[in-house]
C-alpha positions as CSV (number, residue, x, y, z in Angstrom):
1,M,-242.9,88.2,5.8
2,Q,-244.6,90.2,2.4
3,I,-248.4,89.6,2.4
4,T,-249.4,89.2,-1.4
5,M,-253.0,90.6,-2.3
6,T,-255.5,89.1,-3.9
7,K,-257.6,90.6,-6.5
8,R,-260.8,89.9,-4.2
9,D,-258.4,91.9,-1.5
10,E,-258.2,94.9,-4.6
11,I,-261.3,94.8,-4.8
12,A,-262.4,94.8,-1.5
13,R,-259.9,97.8,-0.8
14,A,-261.2,99.7,-3.8
15,I,-264.9,99.7,-2.5
16,R,-264.0,100.5,0.6
17,A,-262.5,104.0,-0.6
18,G,-265.8,104.0,-3.3
19,H,-268.7,106.5,-2.7
20,R,-271.0,105.5,-5.8
21,A,-271.2,102.5,-7.7
22,L,-272.7,101.5,-10.9
23,L,-273.6,97.5,-11.4
24,F,-274.0,95.6,-14.2
25,A,-275.6,92.2,-15.2
26,H,-275.0,91.1,-18.7
27,V,-277.6,91.1,-21.5
28,M,-280.6,88.4,-21.7
29,P,-279.4,88.0,-17.8
30,D,-280.3,85.0,-15.8
31,G,-280.7,84.2,-12.2
32,D,-276.8,84.4,-11.4
33,T,-276.0,87.9,-13.1
34,I,-279.1,89.5,-11.5
35,G,-279.0,88.1,-8.2
36,S,-275.4,88.3,-7.8
37,V,-275.9,92.5,-8.9
38,L,-278.5,92.5,-6.8
39,G,-276.6,91.1,-3.6
40,L,-273.7,93.2,-4.2
41,A,-276.1,96.4,-4.5
42,W,-277.6,95.4,-1.1
43,G,-274.1,95.1,0.7
44,L,-272.8,98.1,-0.7
45,R,-275.2,99.8,0.6
46,Q,-275.5,98.8,4.3
47,L,-271.4,100.0,3.5
48,G,-272.6,103.7,2.6
49,L,-272.4,103.5,-0.7
50,V,-274.5,104.8,-3.2
51,A,-275.5,101.6,-5.5
52,R,-277.7,101.2,-9.2
53,V,-278.3,98.3,-10.9
54,A,-278.2,98.4,-15.0
55,C,-279.1,95.7,-17.3
56,A,-279.7,96.1,-21.0
57,D,-282.1,93.5,-21.5
58,P,-285.5,93.1,-19.3
59,V,-285.3,90.6,-16.3
60,P,-287.2,87.4,-16.9
61,A,-290.5,87.1,-15.1
62,E,-289.4,84.7,-13.0
63,L,-287.0,86.6,-11.0
64,H,-289.6,89.0,-10.5
65,F,-289.8,88.4,-7.0
66,L,-286.7,89.0,-6.1
67,P,-286.0,92.3,-3.7
68,G,-284.7,95.2,-5.9
69,V,-285.8,93.8,-9.3
70,D,-287.7,96.6,-10.4
71,E,-284.7,98.7,-10.0
72,F,-283.2,97.2,-13.0
73,A,-283.0,99.8,-16.4
74,P,-280.8,100.4,-19.2
75,R,-278.6,103.0,-17.5
76,R,-275.7,104.2,-18.5
77,P,-272.8,105.8,-16.0
78,S,-272.8,109.5,-14.5
79,D,-270.8,110.1,-11.7
80,E,-269.9,106.9,-10.4
81,D,-266.5,105.8,-9.4
82,L,-266.9,102.5,-9.6
83,I,-268.0,100.5,-12.6
84,M,-268.7,96.9,-11.8
85,I,-269.4,94.1,-14.2
86,L,-270.5,90.9,-12.9
87,D,-270.4,87.4,-14.8
88,A,-270.0,88.3,-18.2
89,S,-266.6,87.3,-19.6
90,D,-265.9,90.0,-22.0
91,L,-267.3,93.9,-22.6
92,S,-269.6,93.1,-25.0
93,R,-272.0,91.2,-22.6
94,I,-273.4,94.3,-21.1
95,G,-274.6,95.4,-24.7
96,D,-275.0,98.7,-25.6
97,L,-274.6,100.5,-22.4
98,Y,-271.1,100.7,-22.7
99,D,-270.1,104.4,-22.9
100,Q,-265.8,104.5,-23.6
101,E,-266.0,107.9,-22.3
102,R,-267.6,107.5,-19.0
103,F,-266.0,103.7,-18.7
104,A,-262.4,105.6,-18.7
105,A,-263.7,107.7,-15.6
106,A,-264.5,105.3,-13.5
107,L,-262.5,102.2,-12.4
108,L,-264.1,99.2,-13.9
109,I,-264.3,95.7,-12.3
110,N,-265.4,92.7,-13.4
111,I,-266.0,89.5,-11.4
112,D,-266.4,86.5,-12.9
113,H,-266.3,82.9,-12.9
114,H,-266.2,82.0,-16.4
115,V,-262.9,80.5,-17.7
116,T,-263.0,81.9,-21.2
117,N,-262.8,85.5,-19.6
118,T,-260.8,88.2,-21.6
119,H,-259.4,90.2,-18.7
120,F,-261.0,93.3,-20.1
121,A,-261.4,95.8,-16.6
122,D,-258.8,97.5,-14.4
123,L,-259.5,95.1,-11.7
124,T,-260.6,91.8,-12.3
125,W,-261.5,88.5,-9.9
126,I,-261.9,85.3,-12.3
127,E,-262.7,82.0,-9.9
128,P,-264.2,79.0,-11.6
129,R,-266.4,78.2,-8.8
130,A,-270.1,76.7,-10.0
131,S,-271.6,80.3,-9.7
132,T,-270.5,84.6,-9.5
133,A,-272.8,84.8,-6.7
134,E,-270.6,82.7,-4.7
135,L,-267.6,85.1,-5.1
136,I,-270.1,88.2,-4.5
137,L,-270.8,86.0,-0.9
138,D,-267.2,85.7,-0.3
139,L,-266.6,89.0,-0.8
140,L,-269.2,90.6,1.0
141,L,-268.0,88.9,3.9
142,Q,-264.4,90.1,3.4
143,L,-266.0,93.5,3.7
144,D,-267.7,92.5,6.9
145,V,-271.6,92.7,5.5
146,R,-273.7,91.3,7.5
147,L,-276.1,89.0,5.6
148,D,-279.6,89.7,6.0
149,A,-283.1,87.9,3.9
150,D,-282.6,90.1,0.5
151,I,-279.2,89.4,0.2
152,A,-279.3,85.4,1.2
153,T,-282.6,85.6,-1.3
154,C,-280.7,87.1,-4.1
155,L,-277.3,85.0,-3.9
156,L,-279.1,81.9,-3.4
157,T,-281.1,82.2,-6.3
158,G,-277.7,82.5,-8.5
159,I,-276.8,79.9,-7.0
160,V,-279.8,77.4,-7.2
161,T,-279.9,78.8,-11.2
162,D,-276.6,78.2,-12.6
163,T,-276.1,74.6,-10.7
164,R,-279.8,73.9,-12.1
165,C,-280.4,73.1,-8.3
166,F,-277.2,71.8,-7.3
167,C,-277.4,69.6,-10.7
168,T,-274.4,70.6,-12.0
169,A,-270.6,69.0,-12.5
170,N,-269.3,72.2,-11.0
171,T,-271.7,71.6,-8.0
172,E,-269.1,71.2,-5.3
173,P,-269.2,70.9,-1.5
174,A,-268.4,74.5,-1.1
175,T,-271.2,75.4,-3.3
176,L,-273.4,73.6,-0.6
177,R,-271.7,74.9,2.0
178,A,-272.7,78.9,0.9
179,A,-275.8,77.3,0.0
180,I,-276.5,76.3,4.0
181,R,-275.1,80.0,5.4
182,L,-277.5,81.7,2.6
183,M,-280.2,79.6,4.1
184,D,-279.2,80.2,7.4
185,A,-279.3,84.0,6.7
186,G,-282.5,84.0,5.7
187,A,-283.1,82.8,2.5
188,S,-286.0,80.0,1.3
189,L,-284.6,77.2,-0.9
190,A,-288.3,75.9,-1.2
191,Q,-289.2,79.8,-2.3
192,I,-286.8,80.2,-5.3
193,T,-286.8,77.0,-6.5
194,D,-290.8,76.9,-6.6
195,A,-290.5,80.6,-8.3
196,V,-287.5,79.8,-10.8
197,F,-288.1,76.1,-11.8
198,S,-292.0,75.6,-11.4
199,H,-293.9,78.3,-13.5
200,R,-294.3,78.1,-17.3
201,S,-296.7,80.3,-19.4
202,M,-299.0,79.4,-22.1
203,D,-296.3,81.3,-24.2
204,V,-293.7,78.6,-23.5
205,I,-295.9,75.8,-24.4
206,R,-296.9,77.4,-27.7
207,L,-293.0,77.9,-28.3
208,W,-291.5,75.0,-27.1
209,G,-294.0,72.8,-29.0
210,P,-293.0,73.6,-32.5
211,A,-289.1,74.0,-31.6
212,L,-289.0,70.0,-30.3
213,C,-290.7,68.9,-32.8
214,R,-288.0,70.7,-35.3
215,A,-285.6,68.8,-33.0
216,V,-282.7,67.1,-34.7
217,L,-280.4,64.9,-33.3
218,S,-276.7,64.2,-35.7
219,D,-273.6,62.5,-34.5
220,G,-274.6,63.1,-31.1
221,V,-275.5,66.5,-31.0
222,L,-279.2,67.6,-30.2
223,W,-279.9,71.0,-31.8
224,T,-283.1,72.9,-32.3
225,E,-283.9,76.6,-33.4
226,I,-286.0,79.3,-32.7
227,S,-287.1,81.8,-35.7
228,Q,-288.5,85.5,-35.5
229,E,-291.6,83.5,-37.3
230,M,-291.7,80.9,-34.9
231,L,-292.0,83.6,-32.2
232,R,-294.7,85.4,-34.0
233,Q,-297.0,82.4,-34.3
234,A,-296.7,81.9,-30.8
235,N,-297.2,85.6,-29.8
236,A,-294.4,85.0,-27.7
237,T,-291.1,86.7,-27.0
238,L,-287.1,85.0,-27.0
239,E,-287.9,84.8,-22.9
240,A,-290.1,82.0,-23.3
241,S,-287.1,80.1,-24.8
242,N,-285.7,80.3,-21.6
243,G,-284.3,76.7,-20.4
244,L,-285.3,75.0,-23.8
245,V,-281.5,74.1,-24.3
246,N,-281.6,72.6,-20.4
247,F,-284.9,70.7,-21.7
248,L,-282.8,69.4,-24.6
249,S,-279.8,68.5,-22.6
250,T,-281.5,65.8,-20.4
251,M,-281.9,63.6,-23.5
252,H,-280.0,60.6,-22.9
253,E,-278.4,59.9,-26.4
254,A,-277.2,63.8,-27.0
255,R,-273.5,64.1,-26.1
256,A,-274.3,67.8,-26.8
257,A,-277.6,70.6,-27.1
258,A,-278.2,73.6,-28.8
259,V,-280.8,76.1,-29.1
260,F,-280.0,78.8,-32.0
261,R,-282.7,81.6,-31.4
262,E,-283.2,84.2,-34.6
263,M,-282.4,87.6,-32.9
264,G,-284.4,89.9,-35.2
265,D,-281.1,92.0,-35.6
266,G,-279.3,90.2,-38.2
267,T,-277.8,88.1,-35.4
268,V,-278.0,84.5,-33.8
269,D,-278.0,84.2,-30.2
270,V,-276.6,80.3,-29.2
271,S,-276.6,78.4,-26.1
272,L,-274.9,75.4,-25.7
273,R,-275.1,72.7,-23.1
274,S,-273.1,69.0,-22.7
275,K,-272.8,65.8,-20.9
276,P,-269.2,65.8,-18.9
277,G,-266.4,64.9,-20.8
278,I,-267.6,67.2,-24.1
279,D,-266.0,70.8,-23.5
280,V,-268.5,73.3,-25.2
281,S,-266.6,76.4,-23.7
282,G,-264.1,76.2,-26.7
283,V,-266.7,76.2,-29.5
284,A,-268.7,79.2,-28.3
285,F,-265.2,81.5,-27.6
286,A,-264.5,80.4,-31.1
287,F,-267.3,81.7,-32.5
288,G,-266.8,85.0,-29.7
289,G,-268.7,84.0,-26.9
290,G,-267.9,82.0,-23.9
291,G,-268.7,80.6,-20.7
292,H,-268.0,76.8,-18.9
293,A,-267.2,73.1,-20.6
294,Q,-270.7,72.0,-20.0
295,A,-272.7,75.3,-20.4
296,A,-271.6,78.2,-22.8
297,G,-272.9,80.6,-25.6
298,C,-272.4,83.1,-28.2
299,Q,-274.1,85.4,-30.2
300,V,-273.2,85.3,-33.9
301,V,-273.9,87.7,-36.9
302,G,-275.1,85.8,-39.7
303,E,-277.9,84.2,-40.9
304,L,-279.5,81.5,-38.6
305,A,-279.5,78.5,-40.8
306,E,-275.7,79.5,-42.0
307,V,-274.8,79.9,-37.9
308,R,-276.8,76.8,-37.2
309,E,-274.8,74.7,-39.9
310,R,-271.3,76.1,-38.7
311,I,-271.5,75.9,-34.7
312,V,-273.5,72.2,-35.7
313,R,-270.7,71.0,-37.4
314,A,-268.0,72.3,-35.0
315,L,-270.1,70.6,-32.5
316,Q,-269.8,67.4,-34.0
317,Q,-266.4,67.4,-34.4
318,E,-265.9,68.4,-30.5
319,V,-268.0,65.6,-29.9
320,R,-265.9,62.8,-31.7
321,A,-262.8,64.0,-30.1
322,S,-263.7,63.5,-27.4
323,L,-265.0,59.9,-27.7
324,E,-261.9,58.8,-29.9
325,A,-259.3,60.0,-27.0
326,P,-260.1,57.4,-24.5
327,E,-259.4,55.1,-27.7
328,R,-256.2,56.4,-28.7
329,I,-254.7,55.8,-25.0
330,R,-256.2,52.4,-24.9
331,S,-254.2,51.5,-28.3
332,V,-251.2,53.6,-26.7
333,I,-251.2,51.3,-23.5
334,E,-252.3,48.0,-25.5
335,R,-248.5,48.7,-27.7
336,L,-246.5,49.3,-24.5
């Protein structure tokens, strides 16, 4: 009987044959990409590989408790035979660290859970789980890596942050089983949730106040913006706006939420969230980004007001279409 090799099998085989690996987190990193990269790096080192970690942007302060986080730097490949990009749906998500010549000299591997992935790597494993960290756990178990407290803490952080502590619609029994396995291996759910969700700085308060005062609800879409001037007035960095879109999405009347952040380089970072039944991933993909049905994002070249107007209009169209669909179905049924 012929046995079909899965993408995970192929990646596991490539890792067993490898010697040196460079692991990339995506720009403006979150807990899933940072936790996945660190968890995999610790696992590869158990197998005897040299593993380095890279990210174009600084790691958010709330993730500084993770073991190995101080190793992150905006580094480029050197003599690695494996380059692995985790939790990123396209190559642009690693920012300006891409080096065409050096990337071509190594095997490029992409592990991701976003359905909008563009399949840019030599080996691509895409599975729409609640977090990329769950995929890394499966891979490490296949490689017979011993789960220790460091690996478990990194991976559980990825799960907890991407599911908003198991509250997202894509949280499944398998997600909870993975979390239990990581807790059994030494990860502290209490420590992770406290570090990630229970600490806010004065920068956040000074920035969120004006941003919330500017919030607009129109046709089911709730949005606000963070301009460079707002950052200067609050004496804050863009990091202080992390989590704002999740807060907006909790408003009962909002079917979709958006935060527009002026980056200062001619681009606008857009974070999107939605209630079940509203798919914002298509809107993000149309503007060069990607993500999940209820959580997506993109970076768009243009002025803040112009980008905001275009994307809010697209979100409103998506909300209207989702609300009209059940009515059309009922109308067809009534005519039968």
